C-alpha positions as a Markdown table, in Angstrom:
| # | Residue | x | y | z |
|---|---|---|---|---|
| 1 | Met | 151.8 | 77.5 | 138.0 |
| 2 | Lys | 153.6 | 80.5 | 136.8 |
| 3 | Arg | 153.2 | 83.9 | 138.5 |
| 4 | Asn | 151.9 | 86.8 | 136.4 |
| 5 | Gly | 155.3 | 88.3 | 136.0 |
| 6 | Glu | 156.8 | 85.1 | 134.8 |
| 7 | Val | 153.9 | 84.7 | 132.3 |
| 8 | Val | 154.6 | 88.2 | 130.9 |
| 9 | Ile | 158.3 | 87.5 | 130.6 |
| 10 | Asp | 157.7 | 84.2 | 128.9 |
| 11 | Leu | 155.2 | 85.8 | 126.5 |
| 12 | Ala | 157.7 | 88.5 | 125.7 |
| 13 | Glu | 160.3 | 85.9 | 124.9 |
| 14 | Arg | 157.9 | 84.1 | 122.6 |
| 15 | Ile | 157.0 | 87.3 | 120.8 |
| 16 | Lys | 160.7 | 88.1 | 120.3 |
| 17 | Ala | 161.4 | 84.6 | 119.1 |
| 18 | Ala | 158.6 | 85.0 | 116.5 |
| 19 | Ile | 160.1 | 88.3 | 115.4 |
| 20 | Leu | 163.6 | 86.9 | 115.0 |
| 21 | Ala | 162.1 | 83.9 | 113.2 |
| 22 | Gly | 160.6 | 86.2 | 110.6 |
| 23 | Thr | 156.9 | 85.6 | 111.6 |
| 24 | Phe | 156.5 | 89.4 | 111.6 |
| 25 | Arg | 158.1 | 91.5 | 108.9 |
| 26 | Pro | 160.0 | 94.8 | 109.6 |
| 27 | Gly | 157.6 | 97.7 | 109.8 |
| 28 | Glu | 154.6 | 95.5 | 110.2 |
| 29 | Pro | 152.0 | 96.6 | 112.8 |
| 30 | Leu | 151.8 | 94.4 | 115.9 |
| 31 | Pro | 148.5 | 95.3 | 117.7 |
| 32 | Glu | 147.6 | 93.8 | 121.0 |
| 33 | Ala | 144.6 | 92.0 | 119.5 |
| 34 | His | 147.0 | 90.1 | 117.2 |
| 35 | Val | 149.2 | 89.0 | 120.1 |
| 36 | Ile | 146.1 | 87.9 | 122.0 |
| 37 | Gln | 144.9 | 85.8 | 119.1 |
| 38 | Gln | 148.2 | 84.3 | 118.1 |
| 39 | Phe | 149.6 | 83.5 | 121.6 |
| 40 | Gly | 146.3 | 82.9 | 123.5 |
| 41 | Cys | 147.0 | 85.4 | 126.3 |
| 42 | Ser | 145.0 | 88.1 | 128.2 |
| 43 | Arg | 145.0 | 91.7 | 127.1 |
| 44 | Ala | 146.9 | 92.8 | 130.2 |
| 45 | Ser | 149.6 | 90.2 | 129.5 |
| 46 | Ala | 149.8 | 91.2 | 125.9 |
| 47 | Arg | 150.2 | 94.9 | 126.8 |
| 48 | Glu | 153.0 | 94.2 | 129.4 |
| 49 | Ala | 154.8 | 91.8 | 127.1 |
| 50 | Leu | 154.8 | 94.2 | 124.2 |
| 51 | Arg | 156.3 | 96.8 | 126.5 |
| 52 | Leu | 159.2 | 94.4 | 127.3 |
| 53 | Val | 159.6 | 93.7 | 123.5 |
| 54 | Thr | 159.8 | 97.5 | 123.0 |
| 55 | His | 162.6 | 97.7 | 125.6 |
| 56 | Ser | 164.6 | 95.1 | 123.7 |
| 57 | Gly | 164.5 | 97.4 | 120.6 |
| 58 | Leu | 162.5 | 95.0 | 118.4 |
| 59 | Ala | 159.2 | 97.0 | 118.5 |
| 60 | Ala | 158.2 | 100.6 | 118.8 |
| 61 | Lys | 155.0 | 102.5 | 119.7 |
| 62 | Ala | 154.0 | 106.0 | 118.7 |
| 63 | Pro | 151.3 | 107.8 | 120.7 |
| 64 | Asn | 147.7 | 106.7 | 119.8 |
| 65 | Gln | 149.1 | 104.0 | 117.5 |
| 66 | Ser | 149.6 | 100.2 | 117.8 |
| 67 | Tyr | 153.0 | 98.6 | 118.3 |
| 68 | Arg | 155.0 | 98.1 | 115.2 |
| 69 | Ile | 158.0 | 95.9 | 114.3 |
| 70 | Val | 161.2 | 98.1 | 113.9 |
| 71 | Gln | 162.8 | 98.5 | 110.5 |
| 72 | Phe | 166.5 | 99.2 | 110.5 |
| 73 | Asp | 168.3 | 101.3 | 107.9 |
| 74 | Ala | 172.0 | 101.9 | 107.2 |
| 75 | Gly | 172.3 | 104.4 | 110.0 |
| 76 | Asp | 171.0 | 101.9 | 112.5 |
| 77 | Leu | 173.5 | 99.3 | 111.3 |
| 78 | Asn | 176.4 | 101.7 | 111.7 |
| 79 | Glu | 175.3 | 102.5 | 115.3 |
| 80 | Leu | 174.9 | 98.9 | 116.2 |
| 81 | Thr | 178.3 | 98.1 | 114.6 |
| 82 | Ser | 180.2 | 100.8 | 116.5 |
| 83 | Leu | 178.5 | 100.0 | 119.8 |
| 84 | Arg | 179.0 | 96.2 | 119.4 |
| 85 | Leu | 182.6 | 96.8 | 118.5 |
| 86 | Ile | 183.3 | 98.8 | 121.6 |
| 87 | Leu | 181.6 | 96.2 | 123.9 |
| 88 | Glu | 183.0 | 93.0 | 122.3 |
| 89 | Gln | 186.6 | 94.3 | 122.0 |
| 90 | Gln | 186.6 | 95.5 | 125.6 |
| 91 | Ala | 185.1 | 92.1 | 126.7 |
| 92 | Ala | 187.8 | 90.4 | 124.7 |
| 93 | Arg | 190.5 | 92.3 | 126.6 |
| 94 | Phe | 189.2 | 90.8 | 129.8 |
| 95 | Ala | 188.3 | 87.4 | 128.5 |
| 96 | Phe | 191.3 | 86.5 | 126.3 |
| 97 | Gly | 193.1 | 83.4 | 127.6 |
| 98 | Gln | 190.1 | 82.3 | 129.6 |
| 99 | Glu | 189.3 | 78.6 | 129.1 |
| 100 | Ser | 185.6 | 79.3 | 129.3 |
| 101 | Met | 185.8 | 81.6 | 126.3 |
| 102 | Ile | 187.5 | 79.0 | 124.2 |
| 103 | Glu | 185.1 | 76.2 | 125.2 |
| 104 | Gly | 182.0 | 78.4 | 124.6 |
| 105 | Met | 183.3 | 79.5 | 121.2 |
| 106 | Gly | 184.2 | 76.0 | 120.2 |
| 107 | Thr | 180.7 | 74.6 | 121.2 |
| 108 | Ala | 179.0 | 77.4 | 119.3 |
| 109 | Leu | 181.3 | 76.8 | 116.3 |
| 110 | Glu | 180.2 | 73.2 | 116.1 |
| 111 | His | 176.5 | 74.2 | 116.2 |
| 112 | Leu | 177.2 | 76.8 | 113.5 |
| 113 | Arg | 178.8 | 74.1 | 111.2 |
| 114 | Thr | 175.8 | 71.9 | 111.7 |
| 115 | Ala | 173.3 | 74.7 | 111.0 |
| 116 | Val | 175.1 | 75.8 | 107.9 |
| 117 | Ala | 175.4 | 72.2 | 106.6 |
| 118 | Asn | 171.6 | 71.8 | 107.1 |
| 119 | Gly | 170.8 | 75.2 | 105.5 |
| 120 | Asp | 169.1 | 76.3 | 108.7 |
| 121 | Arg | 169.6 | 80.1 | 108.7 |
| 122 | Thr | 167.8 | 80.7 | 112.0 |
| 123 | Ala | 169.9 | 78.1 | 113.8 |
| 124 | Ala | 173.1 | 79.5 | 112.2 |
| 125 | Ile | 172.3 | 83.1 | 113.4 |
| 126 | Arg | 171.6 | 81.7 | 116.9 |
| 127 | Ala | 175.0 | 79.9 | 116.9 |
| 128 | Asn | 176.7 | 83.0 | 115.7 |
| 129 | Arg | 175.1 | 84.9 | 118.6 |
| 130 | Asp | 176.3 | 82.2 | 121.1 |
| 131 | Phe | 179.8 | 82.4 | 119.7 |
| 132 | His | 180.1 | 86.1 | 120.5 |
| 133 | Gln | 178.2 | 85.7 | 123.8 |
| 134 | Ala | 181.0 | 83.4 | 124.9 |
| 135 | Ile | 183.4 | 86.4 | 124.8 |
| 136 | Ile | 181.0 | 88.6 | 126.7 |
| 137 | Asp | 180.3 | 85.9 | 129.4 |
| 138 | Ser | 183.9 | 85.2 | 129.9 |
| 139 | Ser | 184.9 | 88.8 | 130.5 |
| 140 | Gly | 183.5 | 88.7 | 134.1 |
| 141 | His | 182.3 | 92.2 | 133.6 |
| 142 | Arg | 178.6 | 92.3 | 134.8 |
| 143 | Arg | 177.7 | 95.8 | 133.6 |
| 144 | Leu | 179.4 | 95.3 | 130.2 |
| 145 | Ala | 177.3 | 92.1 | 129.8 |
| 146 | Gln | 174.1 | 94.0 | 130.7 |
| 147 | Ala | 174.9 | 96.6 | 128.2 |
| 148 | Tyr | 175.5 | 94.0 | 125.5 |
| 149 | Leu | 172.3 | 92.3 | 126.4 |
| 150 | Gln | 170.4 | 95.5 | 125.6 |
| 151 | Ile | 171.5 | 95.3 | 121.9 |
| 152 | Ser | 171.8 | 91.6 | 121.3 |
| 153 | Asp | 168.3 | 91.1 | 119.9 |
| 154 | Gln | 168.7 | 94.2 | 117.7 |
| 155 | Ile | 172.0 | 92.8 | 116.4 |
| 156 | Glu | 170.4 | 89.5 | 115.5 |
| 157 | Phe | 167.4 | 91.2 | 113.9 |
| 158 | Ala | 169.6 | 93.4 | 111.8 |
| 159 | Phe | 171.6 | 90.3 | 110.8 |
| 160 | Leu | 168.5 | 88.5 | 109.8 |
| 161 | Thr | 166.6 | 91.3 | 108.0 |
| 162 | Leu | 169.4 | 93.2 | 106.3 |
| 163 | Asn | 172.6 | 91.1 | 106.2 |
| 164 | His | 171.3 | 88.7 | 103.4 |
| 165 | Leu | 172.1 | 91.6 | 101.0 |
| 166 | Arg | 175.7 | 91.6 | 102.1 |
| 167 | Arg | 177.0 | 88.1 | 102.8 |
| 168 | Ser | 176.1 | 84.5 | 102.2 |
| 169 | Leu | 175.5 | 82.0 | 105.0 |
| 170 | Asp | 178.4 | 79.7 | 104.0 |
| 171 | Arg | 180.9 | 82.5 | 104.9 |
| 172 | Leu | 180.0 | 82.3 | 108.6 |
| 173 | Val | 181.9 | 79.0 | 109.3 |
| 174 | Pro | 185.3 | 80.0 | 107.9 |
| 175 | Glu | 185.2 | 83.4 | 109.4 |
| 176 | His | 184.4 | 82.0 | 112.9 |
| 177 | Glu | 187.0 | 79.3 | 112.5 |
| 178 | Thr | 189.6 | 82.0 | 111.9 |
| 179 | Leu | 188.4 | 83.8 | 115.1 |
| 180 | Tyr | 188.4 | 80.6 | 117.1 |
| 181 | Glu | 191.9 | 79.6 | 116.0 |
| 182 | Cys | 193.2 | 83.1 | 116.8 |
| 183 | Ala | 191.6 | 82.9 | 120.3 |
| 184 | Arg | 193.3 | 79.6 | 120.9 |
| 185 | Thr | 196.8 | 80.2 | 119.5 |
| 186 | Gly | 197.1 | 83.9 | 118.7 |
| 187 | Thr | 198.0 | 87.0 | 120.7 |
| 188 | Pro | 195.4 | 89.3 | 122.3 |
| 189 | Glu | 196.4 | 92.0 | 119.8 |
| 190 | Ala | 195.8 | 89.7 | 116.8 |
| 191 | Phe | 192.5 | 88.6 | 118.2 |
| 192 | Leu | 191.3 | 92.2 | 118.7 |
| 193 | Val | 192.1 | 92.9 | 115.1 |
| 194 | Glu | 190.4 | 89.8 | 113.7 |
| 195 | Leu | 187.3 | 90.5 | 115.9 |
| 196 | Gly | 187.1 | 94.1 | 114.7 |
| 197 | Asn | 187.4 | 93.1 | 111.0 |
| 198 | His | 184.8 | 90.4 | 111.5 |
| 199 | Ile | 182.2 | 92.7 | 113.2 |
| 200 | His | 182.6 | 95.4 | 110.5 |
| 201 | Gly | 182.4 | 92.8 | 107.8 |
| 202 | Val | 179.2 | 91.4 | 109.3 |
| 203 | Leu | 177.2 | 94.6 | 109.1 |
| 204 | Ala | 179.1 | 96.0 | 106.2 |
| 205 | Ala | 179.9 | 99.2 | 108.1 |
| 206 | Pro | 182.8 | 101.6 | 107.2 |
| 207 | Pro | 186.1 | 100.5 | 108.7 |
| 208 | Pro | 186.9 | 101.8 | 112.2 |
| 209 | Gln | 189.3 | 104.7 | 112.8 |
| 210 | Thr | 192.7 | 103.2 | 113.7 |
| 211 | Glu | 194.4 | 106.3 | 115.1 |
| 212 | Arg | 196.1 | 105.5 | 118.4 |
| 213 | Pro | 196.0 | 107.8 | 121.5 |
| 214 | Pro | 198.9 | 110.4 | 121.6 |
| 215 | Thr | 202.2 | 108.8 | 122.7 |
| 216 | Thr | 202.8 | 111.5 | 125.4 |
| 217 | Glu | 203.6 | 110.6 | 129.0 |
| 218 | Met | 200.0 | 111.3 | 130.1 |
| 219 | Thr | 196.8 | 111.7 | 128.0 |
| 220 | Ser | 193.4 | 113.2 | 128.7 |
| 221 | Leu | 190.3 | 111.1 | 128.8 |
| 222 | Ala | 188.8 | 113.2 | 126.0 |
| 223 | Ser | 191.5 | 112.0 | 123.6 |
| 224 | Leu | 190.8 | 108.3 | 124.2 |
| 225 | Gln | 188.5 | 105.9 | 122.4 |
| 226 | Ala | 185.6 | 104.6 | 124.5 |
| 227 | Pro | 187.2 | 101.2 | 125.3 |
| 228 | Asp | 190.3 | 102.9 | 126.6 |
| 229 | Ile | 188.3 | 105.2 | 128.9 |
| 230 | Leu | 187.2 | 102.1 | 130.8 |
| 231 | Glu | 190.8 | 101.2 | 131.7 |
| 232 | Ala | 192.6 | 104.5 | 131.5 |
| 233 | Lys | 191.4 | 106.4 | 134.6 |
| 234 | Ser | 194.7 | 107.8 | 135.9 |
| 235 | Thr | 196.9 | 105.3 | 134.1 |
| 236 | Lys | 199.8 | 106.1 | 131.8 |
| 237 | Val | 199.1 | 105.4 | 128.1 |
| 238 | Gly | 201.9 | 102.8 | 128.0 |
| 239 | Gln | 200.1 | 100.8 | 130.6 |
| 240 | Leu | 196.8 | 100.5 | 128.8 |
| 241 | Arg | 195.7 | 96.9 | 127.8 |
| 242 | Trp | 195.5 | 96.6 | 124.1 |
């Protein structure tokens, strides 16, 4: 028998799965009574589970109002894109060349091919998530992985609810095949470029700034991009991992 905490976590995962599956529409109210009726749980469990869903960024609650499914706009997409780019490219710097990354990407790519062939949009988006998660998991950076987990559901929800306006499902396979081959046979620099182009293409965000840090002997932390700060510390610019 599951403990109360496990019941709440399981319920929260079921609610998130329903949101990502399109059971609830963006902006739609999600009152506790609805959760109780649909999932057959207690009011206390519904309340705690909805709080967890809110922490994942898929629902929100204003004072004296019921919970509501989030609704993303262009600004949200740009924020998700820029943050995802920072985290994934930094993870790729640590993970490139790791066999676990190649294996995880390859497995996810096979699932993606099957999902696209079957026209299963939900399974395709899940495979896409697993493909990129392989990069994060192989980085060996626990705190980076925790930060990425905080936005993973939001990335998937944005992809499901807004991306259909920007790209077709059948483009997913060739794009991820390119990434996979670059990870297997390319250089770290080439993989970072492909990954950046892919992420910005996915969410149709403006292209990233490509200015490099000053080529002086030493540089201040304020002049570095966020990924560089993680590695710069007191290091010379020429020693940064790109």
